[in-house]
Structure formats: structure tokens, C-alpha cells
NUVEXFI-128322 format. One line per 5 residues: number of its first residue (from 1); for each residue x, y, z of C-alpha. Coordinates in Angstrom, 2 decimals. Layout:
BEGIN
NUM) X,Y,Z; ...
END
This chain:
BEGIN
1) -4.15,-26.05,46.35; -1.56,-25.71,49.10; -0.31,-22.65,50.92; 3.26,-22.56,52.12; 4.05,-20.21,55.00
6) 7.81,-19.84,54.72; 8.57,-16.13,54.45; 11.36,-14.90,52.25; 13.86,-13.81,54.84; 16.49,-12.26,52.58
11) 18.38,-9.49,54.28; 18.32,-5.99,52.88; 22.03,-6.34,52.22; 21.54,-9.34,49.99; 18.77,-7.67,48.05
16) 20.90,-4.61,47.42; 23.63,-6.76,45.95; 21.15,-8.48,43.67; 19.59,-5.19,42.59; 23.01,-3.98,41.50
21) 23.48,-7.02,39.32; 20.15,-7.01,37.42; 20.04,-4.89,34.29; 17.01,-3.63,32.39; 17.59,-6.10,29.59
26) 17.78,-9.02,32.03; 14.45,-10.67,32.87; 13.78,-11.22,36.58; 13.14,-14.94,37.15; 9.83,-16.02,38.65
31) 11.06,-19.25,40.13; 12.50,-18.58,43.54; 15.24,-21.19,43.04; 16.47,-19.24,40.04; 16.52,-16.06,42.11
36) 18.59,-17.77,44.79; 21.01,-19.05,42.17; 21.52,-15.47,40.99; 22.06,-14.23,44.55; 24.55,-16.96,45.28
41) 26.70,-15.75,42.39; 26.97,-12.21,43.86; 30.53,-11.34,45.00; 31.13,-12.19,48.66; 27.75,-13.84,49.14
46) 27.52,-17.53,49.91; 24.14,-19.20,50.36; 24.47,-22.83,51.36; 21.76,-25.36,50.51; 19.09,-22.68,50.10
51) 16.73,-25.14,48.42; 16.20,-26.84,51.76; 14.92,-23.55,53.20; 12.46,-22.74,50.40; 9.65,-24.67,48.80
56) 10.26,-24.20,45.09; 8.46,-24.88,41.83; 9.41,-28.00,39.84; 12.84,-27.86,38.20; 11.31,-27.64,34.70
61) 9.47,-24.51,35.78; 12.51,-22.88,37.33; 14.25,-22.88,33.97; 11.43,-20.99,32.25; 11.50,-17.25,31.64
66) 9.01,-14.73,33.03; 6.92,-14.69,29.87; 6.30,-18.42,30.21; 4.90,-18.36,33.75; 1.32,-18.18,32.50
71) 1.94,-20.17,29.32; 0.14,-23.53,28.94; 2.12,-26.74,29.50; 4.64,-27.47,26.77; 3.26,-30.96,26.05
76) 0.15,-29.52,24.31; 2.31,-28.61,21.31; 0.92,-30.19,18.13; -2.52,-30.95,19.56; -5.16,-30.98,16.78
81) -8.17,-32.15,18.79; -8.87,-29.96,21.78; -8.26,-31.66,25.13; -9.02,-29.11,27.82; -7.75,-31.32,30.64
86) -4.21,-31.23,29.16; -3.86,-27.56,30.08; -3.58,-28.05,33.85; -0.51,-26.46,35.38; 0.66,-25.33,38.83
91) 2.51,-22.05,39.29; 3.84,-20.30,42.36; 2.43,-16.85,43.13; 3.51,-14.45,45.92; 0.68,-13.65,48.36
96) 0.03,-11.30,51.27; -2.11,-12.40,54.22; -4.55,-9.75,55.51; -7.64,-9.55,57.73; -10.76,-9.96,55.61
101) -12.42,-6.75,56.91; -9.68,-4.50,55.48; -9.36,-6.11,52.05; -11.43,-3.54,50.14; -9.61,-0.56,51.63
106) -6.21,-2.14,51.16; -6.73,-3.17,47.53; -7.09,0.47,46.47; -3.55,1.10,47.71; -2.03,-2.07,46.24
111) -3.02,-1.65,42.61; 0.60,-1.69,41.52; 1.58,-4.70,43.58; -1.53,-6.84,43.05; -1.72,-9.52,40.37
116) -3.25,-8.23,37.13; -4.28,-11.37,35.31; -7.77,-11.76,33.72; -9.57,-14.84,34.91; -7.64,-15.16,38.19
121) -9.07,-13.78,41.43; -6.79,-11.32,43.14; -8.28,-12.10,46.57; -8.92,-15.65,47.74; -9.87,-17.30,51.02
126) -7.10,-18.39,53.32; -7.41,-22.19,53.58; -5.84,-22.07,57.06; -7.70,-19.10,58.56; -11.29,-18.22,57.73
131) -10.86,-14.73,59.21; -8.11,-13.89,56.72; -7.75,-13.45,52.99; -4.82,-13.88,50.64; -4.04,-11.12,48.17
136) -2.37,-12.40,44.99; 0.65,-10.25,44.12; 2.38,-9.61,40.83; 5.11,-12.26,40.52; 7.10,-10.00,38.19
141) 7.40,-7.27,40.84; 6.95,-8.72,44.31; 9.65,-10.91,45.94; 10.04,-9.77,49.56; 8.67,-7.04,51.81
146) 11.34,-4.76,50.30; 9.47,-5.02,46.99; 6.75,-2.76,48.38; 7.05,0.94,47.69; 7.19,3.38,50.60
151) 3.56,4.48,50.18; 2.44,0.87,50.15; 4.42,0.06,53.28; 2.91,3.11,55.02; -0.64,1.93,54.39
156) 0.28,-1.59,55.54; 1.59,-0.16,58.83; -1.53,1.99,59.27; -3.74,-1.07,58.84; -1.48,-3.21,61.00
161) -0.65,-5.63,58.17; 2.52,-7.69,58.28; 4.33,-7.01,54.94; 5.73,-10.52,54.97; 5.30,-12.19,51.53
166) 4.68,-15.90,51.20; 3.94,-18.00,48.17; 0.96,-19.95,47.01; 0.72,-22.89,44.65; -1.97,-21.89,42.15
171) -3.43,-24.45,39.78; -4.15,-23.09,36.31; -6.59,-24.79,33.95; -7.77,-24.28,30.36; -10.17,-21.59,31.59
176) -7.28,-19.47,32.90; -5.45,-19.15,29.57; -6.18,-16.60,26.86; -6.99,-17.80,23.35; -3.71,-16.45,21.98
181) -1.74,-18.26,24.69; -3.50,-21.53,23.94; -2.93,-21.30,20.20; 0.67,-20.19,20.60; 1.30,-23.25,22.75
186) -0.45,-25.63,20.34; 0.71,-24.45,16.91; 4.25,-25.17,15.65; 6.76,-22.90,17.36; 7.42,-19.69,15.45
191) 4.25,-19.90,13.33; 1.69,-17.08,13.11; -1.12,-17.43,15.63; -4.71,-16.61,14.74; -6.36,-14.93,17.72
196) -8.41,-12.35,15.82; -11.54,-12.72,13.75; -14.46,-10.79,12.34; -17.54,-11.06,14.51; -20.85,-11.24,12.68
201) -23.54,-11.67,15.31; -22.99,-15.07,16.88; -20.48,-16.07,14.17; -16.68,-15.81,14.34; -15.35,-15.46,10.80
206) -11.69,-16.46,10.44; -9.28,-16.37,7.51; -6.90,-19.20,8.33; -3.53,-19.59,6.64; -2.28,-22.85,5.18
211) -0.08,-23.77,8.16; -3.07,-23.31,10.49; -5.43,-25.63,8.61; -4.37,-28.86,10.41; -5.49,-27.14,13.63
216) -8.64,-25.52,12.20; -11.21,-27.38,14.32; -9.25,-26.75,17.52; -8.88,-23.06,16.62; -12.60,-22.76,15.94
221) -13.50,-24.33,19.30; -11.06,-22.09,21.17; -12.64,-19.02,19.57; -16.07,-20.18,20.76; -14.82,-21.03,24.27
226) -13.02,-17.74,24.80; -15.54,-15.29,23.33; -18.94,-15.03,25.05; -21.84,-14.97,22.60; -19.92,-16.74,19.82
231) -21.61,-20.05,19.02; -20.22,-20.75,15.55; -16.75,-20.43,14.00; -16.31,-20.43,10.21; -13.39,-20.20,7.83
236) -13.46,-18.61,4.39; -12.27,-21.18,1.85; -12.23,-19.09,-1.33; -11.87,-15.47,-2.40; -14.83,-13.21,-3.16
241) -14.65,-13.67,-6.89; -18.12,-14.79,-7.91; -20.96,-12.78,-9.34; -22.79,-12.34,-6.07; -19.89,-11.27,-3.83
246) -20.29,-14.02,-1.25; -17.80,-16.78,-0.49; -17.79,-20.45,0.39; -17.20,-21.14,4.04; -16.56,-24.12,6.26
251) -18.01,-24.41,9.75; -15.04,-25.22,11.97; -16.92,-25.67,15.22; -20.28,-24.95,16.80; -23.66,-24.34,15.19
256) -24.34,-24.70,11.48; -26.82,-21.81,11.69; -25.68,-18.87,9.52; -28.77,-16.72,10.06; -27.48,-13.82,12.11
261) -28.33,-10.39,13.45; -25.87,-7.53,13.83; -26.04,-3.94,14.98; -23.82,-1.28,13.41; -23.96,2.50,13.82
266) -27.34,2.30,15.60; -28.83,0.25,12.77; -29.92,-3.40,12.89; -29.32,-5.87,10.07; -30.47,-9.45,9.63
271) -29.22,-11.82,6.93; -27.87,-15.24,6.04; -24.10,-14.78,6.32; -23.42,-17.71,4.00; -25.27,-16.06,1.09
276) -24.47,-12.33,1.28; -21.47,-10.05,1.77; -20.90,-8.43,5.16; -17.68,-6.99,6.54; -17.75,-5.56,10.08
281) -14.37,-3.90,9.44; -16.13,-1.38,7.21; -18.27,0.06,10.00; -16.18,3.25,10.20; -16.35,3.71,6.43
286) -20.13,3.30,6.39; -20.32,5.99,9.06; -17.89,8.32,7.22; -19.94,8.32,4.02; -23.20,8.70,5.92
291) -21.89,11.82,7.63; -21.11,13.43,4.26; -24.79,13.55,3.29; -27.31,16.04,4.57; -31.10,15.68,4.88
296) -32.68,15.93,1.45; -29.62,14.65,-0.43; -29.89,11.79,-2.91; -27.81,8.61,-2.75; -27.38,5.98,-5.46
301) -25.87,2.84,-3.91; -24.75,0.72,-6.87; -23.58,-2.36,-4.92; -25.73,-2.02,-1.82; -25.46,-5.47,-0.24
306) -27.85,-5.72,2.72; -27.88,-1.93,3.21; -24.97,-0.67,5.39; -24.71,2.57,3.35; -28.31,2.86,2.15
311) -30.20,2.44,5.42; -28.23,4.86,7.67; -28.42,7.49,4.89; -32.17,6.95,4.55; -32.51,7.42,8.32
316) -31.09,10.94,7.77; -34.15,11.72,5.66; -32.35,11.33,2.34; -33.73,9.74,-0.83; -31.94,6.47,-1.61
321) -31.80,4.25,-4.69; -30.16,0.96,-3.65; -29.20,-1.90,-5.95; -27.59,-5.33,-5.72; -27.34,-8.11,-8.27
326) -27.37,-10.90,-5.66; -31.01,-12.03,-5.16; -30.24,-12.88,-1.52; -28.77,-9.43,-0.88; -31.80,-7.88,-2.59
331) -34.10,-9.94,-0.37; -32.34,-8.96,2.87; -31.99,-5.34,1.75; -35.78,-5.14,1.47; -36.13,-6.90,4.83
336) -33.68,-4.54,6.58; -35.32,-1.45,5.14; -38.59,-2.56,6.72; -36.84,-3.62,9.92; -35.37,-0.10,10.29
341) -38.58,1.61,9.07; -37.04,3.33,6.03; -38.73,1.26,3.33; -40.62,4.36,2.13; -37.35,6.24,1.57
346) -35.39,3.53,-0.25; -36.11,2.32,-3.77; -34.59,-1.14,-4.14; -33.37,-2.75,-7.36; -32.00,-6.17,-8.33
351) -29.88,-5.31,-11.40; -26.36,-5.55,-12.72; -24.43,-2.44,-11.69; -24.08,-1.17,-15.26; -27.78,-1.67,-15.97
356) -28.63,0.16,-12.76; -26.43,3.13,-13.73; -27.70,3.33,-17.31; -31.32,2.75,-16.30; -32.75,4.02,-12.97
361) -29.75,6.24,-12.19; -29.79,7.88,-15.62; -33.54,8.54,-15.45; -33.31,10.08,-12.01; -30.25,12.20,-12.89
366) -32.06,13.59,-15.95; -34.69,14.93,-13.53; -32.31,15.95,-10.76; -29.96,17.82,-13.15; -32.61,19.13,-15.55
371) -33.75,22.73,-16.22; -35.03,23.15,-12.67; -31.76,21.96,-11.14; -30.63,25.53,-10.40; -33.34,25.66,-7.75
376) -32.09,22.43,-6.18; -30.13,22.79,-2.97; -29.37,19.16,-2.20; -26.42,17.07,-3.39; -26.30,13.83,-5.35
381) -23.90,11.07,-4.26; -23.08,7.75,-5.93; -21.44,4.99,-3.84; -19.70,2.13,-5.64; -18.45,-0.35,-3.04
386) -17.16,-3.26,-5.11; -13.42,-2.71,-4.68; -12.34,-5.59,-6.92; -14.21,-4.21,-9.98; -15.94,-0.89,-9.25
391) -13.47,1.21,-11.29; -14.47,-0.73,-14.42; -18.08,0.40,-13.92; -17.07,4.08,-14.16; -17.28,3.70,-17.95
396) -21.08,3.71,-17.56; -20.93,7.45,-16.79; -19.41,8.37,-20.15; -21.96,10.36,-22.19; -24.71,9.10,-19.89
401) -26.96,12.20,-20.06; -28.55,14.28,-22.82; -29.17,18.02,-22.87; -27.29,21.02,-21.59; -24.88,20.49,-18.69
406) -25.96,21.67,-15.27; -23.79,23.88,-13.08; -20.58,22.24,-11.90; -21.64,22.57,-8.26; -24.64,20.31,-8.96
411) -22.76,17.48,-10.66; -22.94,14.10,-8.87; -20.19,13.14,-6.41; -18.83,9.61,-6.84; -17.30,7.51,-4.03
416) -15.63,4.59,-5.78; -13.77,1.85,-3.89; -10.76,-0.07,-5.13; -7.87,-2.26,-4.04; -4.28,-1.36,-4.82
421) -0.95,-3.16,-4.44; 1.00,-0.24,-5.87; 3.78,1.48,-3.93; 1.75,4.70,-4.31; -1.82,3.37,-3.96
426) -3.56,6.78,-4.08; -1.91,7.76,-7.36; -2.54,4.28,-8.75; -6.27,4.51,-8.08; -6.48,8.03,-9.52
431) -4.72,6.96,-12.70; -6.81,3.83,-13.21; -10.10,5.67,-12.60; -9.00,8.50,-14.88; -8.05,6.06,-17.64
436) -11.55,4.57,-17.62; -13.20,8.01,-17.73; -10.74,9.40,-20.28; -9.66,12.35,-18.11; -7.09,13.12,-15.44
441) -8.40,12.96,-11.87; -5.17,13.72,-10.04; -6.00,17.41,-9.57; -9.73,17.09,-8.95; -10.19,14.07,-6.66
446) -9.39,12.94,-3.15; -8.38,9.47,-2.04; -9.20,8.06,1.39; -7.36,5.03,2.81; -10.05,2.69,4.13
451) -7.99,-0.19,5.53; -5.07,-2.50,4.98; -6.51,-5.71,3.50; -3.31,-7.76,3.38; 0.44,-7.14,3.24
456) 1.02,-4.67,0.38; -2.69,-4.49,-0.41; -4.78,-1.45,0.49; -8.48,-0.67,0.17; -9.11,2.95,-0.87
461) -12.01,5.22,-1.78; -11.57,7.82,-4.54; -14.05,10.72,-4.42; -14.68,13.14,-7.29; -17.38,15.06,-9.14
466) -18.17,13.62,-12.56; -17.04,16.29,-15.07; -19.75,17.54,-17.40; -17.48,16.70,-20.34; -17.71,13.04,-19.30
471) -21.34,12.92,-18.22; -23.10,14.74,-21.10; -23.40,13.72,-24.76; -24.11,17.12,-26.34; -22.22,20.11,-25.07
476) -22.88,22.60,-27.90; -21.70,26.07,-26.87; -24.38,28.78,-26.75; -24.80,31.25,-29.70; -23.12,34.07,-27.82
481) -19.99,31.98,-27.45; -20.01,31.17,-31.20; -20.24,34.85,-32.15; -17.36,35.71,-29.88; -15.24,32.90,-31.27
486) -15.92,33.98,-34.88; -14.85,37.57,-34.13; -11.61,36.35,-32.53; -10.85,34.18,-35.56; -11.44,37.04,-38.01
491) -9.03,39.29,-36.10; -6.38,36.55,-36.16; -6.85,36.03,-39.90; -6.52,39.76,-40.67; -3.40,40.09,-38.52
496) -1.86,37.12,-40.33; -2.49,38.62,-43.76; -5.01,35.95,-44.60; -2.60,33.18,-43.63; -3.43,30.84,-40.79
501) -0.40,30.40,-38.62; 0.30,26.98,-37.09; -0.77,28.00,-33.60; -4.09,29.22,-35.03; -4.98,26.03,-36.92
506) -6.76,24.49,-33.93; -9.07,27.51,-33.67; -9.77,27.38,-37.39; -10.68,23.70,-37.28; -12.91,24.33,-34.28
511) -14.70,27.16,-36.13; -15.23,24.93,-39.16; -16.70,22.16,-37.01; -19.05,24.61,-35.31; -20.26,25.95,-38.66
END
């Protein structure tokens, strides 16, 4: 690297002219040659052969805009196999020379002016003077000593620092570029760039689009290089449409090991990511549901996975019944319950969701909502996190229980997840859930937007109490109600002269059915 000590000796008069000409919408060029070209066009100003007085960046660089200063070289476009050495590039950065003993004090006052670029040191050694240091300045803001604000100039005078700005040829390498910058430079111009992913322990889980597939191995390696702790990058190659809710994946780069360990909401989970379902984007939702339950409450987790709802709820001293059809999920659910020391509070099942609801859930609800239920102070919650199909499973609640209905305040609360592509997703979910149950839920349910899954596709959670009319088979009114109804019907018959008027026919039919 080479330092060039040729100060920018523009006069204040010249700078004022230039400042008048630059508008907010006009980008300020980084290349000093470009700046001189602008100044030379100012009315009444003539700068002859300025290039001889200034050491400038290469001509190809002078034609680039500000946003491209820290962009990788243009010749990496189309690269499919990562070549890190191809990302070398030299840029010119303004610097300020200061005595090394005042650097710390001075940097606090030059926060605005100093270079803010991750991965690049703001203070470097002066190759020509071991007693001095060079402070890298922001090339978008700092051009001459007039670029300093008054407060900055005051502190420079107090510390006896010459405000003269020089420039420094800085060599950038692959390590200096962000992942998004690398991919934007490599992928076809104008195409979407994948710089985000779901992190599952040491695994980066990507969902690449078709136009990104030719670059998939390069993308995977960049994700590993630029994210400490990531040692494997995988891409989902099919939708979650099988019985066990996992998906096929391809290892793009790094380790083949899919055994991972994650920590979410102060709970630790271990599992084989290639064989179970795990979505770190649902962390907030897991926490939201957990906060709804109080110690002593009961939770039925119909599609429990490896336990992100069940285990945090059990840690709140609740009773949990957790189920998953996938044998691998069942295995890791048991493991994670022991790992988090809640195995005595969670009863684990390996059943189809419908069988779980009509078997263990039914048996427990018969006890929870039985004759002694009036003395019960805790709530019952049922979580159904299978958004692609959970609404279909609501039919299992229809006429599920025998006996007399419990009080409405004791009826179970259902949290059912679903996807929707409708223009009004909340209403869509309410109508579809209500259609399965045979009732309207629009006035007695709430819908929570969980996240945007894809363009025009939302994930939502509908919450409601299961009406007694849906949950119970036999809802015979008590004798007192029958007597009252018979007296009302007799009065109506007498008033009608023995004739049943049309609006009374429904009551008459009801009385006949009760008798």
C-alpha cells in the first residue's frame, strides 16, 4: 500500500462555487479526478491540467458512482466457483495524519468524519513515520480541510493537528466485502440477491430461487465465510408436503453433519435438522403462546415437533400433552424434555393428530371438564401448529365429549395455525375454520398475524373457545327448562285460538321433539 502526501489545496472560493452547483439528488463523486472535472465546469473557473497535480484512481474507477466505491471488481460477474483472489481491488481513501498519542482522544470527536466501514480499520500505522497514525476518513463526506465542521476544527487546533487531508491507496480483498456485496457482484445484474437465511445451530438454511441455482455452491460458501459459527449451508429442494413435515435438502457447502443444537427463549433443543421440522422464525410465536398460559394450566400440543411450544410451557409448571406423528420428532421431543428437565411434566405421544385428539385429548378433557370442573381454576389450551392442514383437524372436536356441558368459561381455548393467500386473510381463516366446525367464528375469535411467508401468503393463528354446541354430543335441557317451555307454548296456543301461527311452528316442533 502506498501513501501519497499531496494535499488538496483547493481554495475556499473554488469550494464555494462547487457547493452551489451540487444538488441533493446529485451524488458526490469519490474519484478526485471526477471532482476536478466538476469544478472545472463552474462558471469563471479554469483549472488547467489538474491531473498532473493530483494522484488519481484508475480511469475505470473515476467513472464509478459513490455506491460502487466498495463494490467488488466488475470482472467477478458470472462466477460460479468461488475464487477469493479475484476480489482484490484498490480504492483511494482520504486520511488525516495525527500523532499516535492523541488518537484515542481525537477519535471521539471525529465520529462523523471517520470511515464507518466494517472490516476496515479506521486507524492504521503511518508507513513513513512510526510516531504517527493515519485516520481513515469517510470518502463520501471528507474532501478538504473545509469538509470538517467547526467543532471538529476546534478540537484539531486544540490538539495541534494539521487539518490537511491526504489520500491513501487502500487494497480491498474478499475479506473486506459483505456477503450481499459479493453476491450482488457475482449474480446477473438486476437479479434478486440472497443474503439472508435461517440459522439453525451451525447450519445456514437457504431457500434459493431458480435463477440463483447455478450459483448455489458459491452462495453456500459465501454464507459460511461471512457468518462466524456457520459450518454448513443447505438449500431446501422441496416443499413441506410429506407426512412427517420435514423436507429434502441439499448441502451446498461445508459439513454434511445435520445434527445440531439451538437455544430459543432460554430453552435448549437438539435434533437432526434433516429429519424434523424446525423454523427459527417462529421464536416470537412460541414465546407469545407460552406467555398466555399460567402455572397449573393444561396444554395439548397436537403437532409438537421437537417441543418449542411444549417445553417452555412445561417449564412454567403446566401439564403438557405433546404429540407428533414423525418418529424422529417423537424421539427428539423425548430427548429435549429430558435435556430441559421437564420430562415429568410432559406426556409424549406418537400418533396421528386426529387419533391424538379423539384418544388422549378426549379422555383428559372428560376429566378436566367433568362434574368437578367448577372447582377448577386453570385453563385448557390446544395448540395446532400445522398451518398447511391444521384447520381440517378441527372436525375432530365435533361431538367429541359426552355428558352435560361445562361452564363456558371452562371450555378449551384453541390456537390453530393456517396459511392464507386471500386479500382478507383474517376473514378467510375465520370462515374456513367456521365451515369445518359448522358455526360462525367471526364474532367469537381473534386472528393473529404470525409472519409473511411469501408474497401474498400469510401465516396466521386463529384463537377461539370451542363452543359447547360443537364439543358435546348430548345437550338435553334440564327439566326446569322443559317445564318453562311447555307453559310458554300453551299460552301461545290459547292466544291463537288453538291455531299454531307460522312464527310459532318452530317452538311447536321443538316441544314435540323434547316430548
